C-alpha positions, -999 to 999 in steps of 0.1 A, spaced: 375 -243 -672 405 -233 -650 438 -228 -667 468 -240 -648 502 -225 -656 536 -240 -647 558 -213 -631 586 -224 -653 566 -213 -684 561 -178 -670 584 -150 -681 597 -134 -650 590 -97 -647 622 -77 -651 627 -56 -620 644 -22 -619 672 -30 -595 693 0 -587 728 -1 -574 716 12 -541 690 -16 -538 717 -42 -547 740 -28 -519 711 -29 -494 703 -65 -504 739 -75 -501 742 -59 -466 709 -75 -456 722 -109 -466 753 -104 -444 732 -93 -414 708 -122 -419 736 -147 -420 752 -133 -389 720 -139 -369 718 -176 -378 727 -203 -353 752 -228 -367 748 -266 -363 772 -285 -340 797 -290 -368 794 -252 -376 790 -261 -413 753 -254 -417 727 -233 -401 696 -249 -416 684 -215 -428 664 -207 -460 696 -206 -480 708 -240 -469 720 -259 -500 723 -227 -520 744 -206 -497 774 -189 -512 794 -202 -483 794 -237 -498 820 -225 -523 838 -198 -504 836 -179 -471 802 -174 -455 783 -142 -461 785 -136 -424 822 -131 -429 818 -106 -458 825 -69 -453 794 -47 -456 794 -20 -482 784 16 -473 786 48 -492 798 75 -489 830 62 -473 862 78 -464 896 61 -471 928 80 -464 923 114 -482 896 101 -506 858 101 -504 839 74 -524 802 79 -531 775 67 -555 763 89 -584 741 78 -612 746 41 -601 784 44 -603 811 46 -576 828 80 -578 860 91 -560 872 125 -550 908 127 -537 918 157 -516 951 172 -509 949 162 -473 929 141 -449 912 171 -432 896 183 -464 884 148 -472 869 145 -437 851 178 -441 835 167 -474 827 132 -459 809 149 -430 790 171 -454 779 141 -475 768 122 -444 747 151 -433 726 151 -465 
């Protein structure tokens, strides 16, 4: 006898989703949405997210800003460590740029 299971009855496997993976997925969604062709009314693109798109309630993912670390803002460097965003603020922009370049080279 063959047993048939309904997918709703199955307990989903809990994935180990790291902050880095979440950021990569977020940026991938943005890039995917930017590649879609809109319909004539520019409201829908008939993509795989049609009907579930976050754009239905707010701005489209194609308009979101991508997230990248490390990043340099004024005289501060933001980076990820142990799944958390960390910030180092330097006395001047030049010191911050030097550290940012060093982090980017790793």
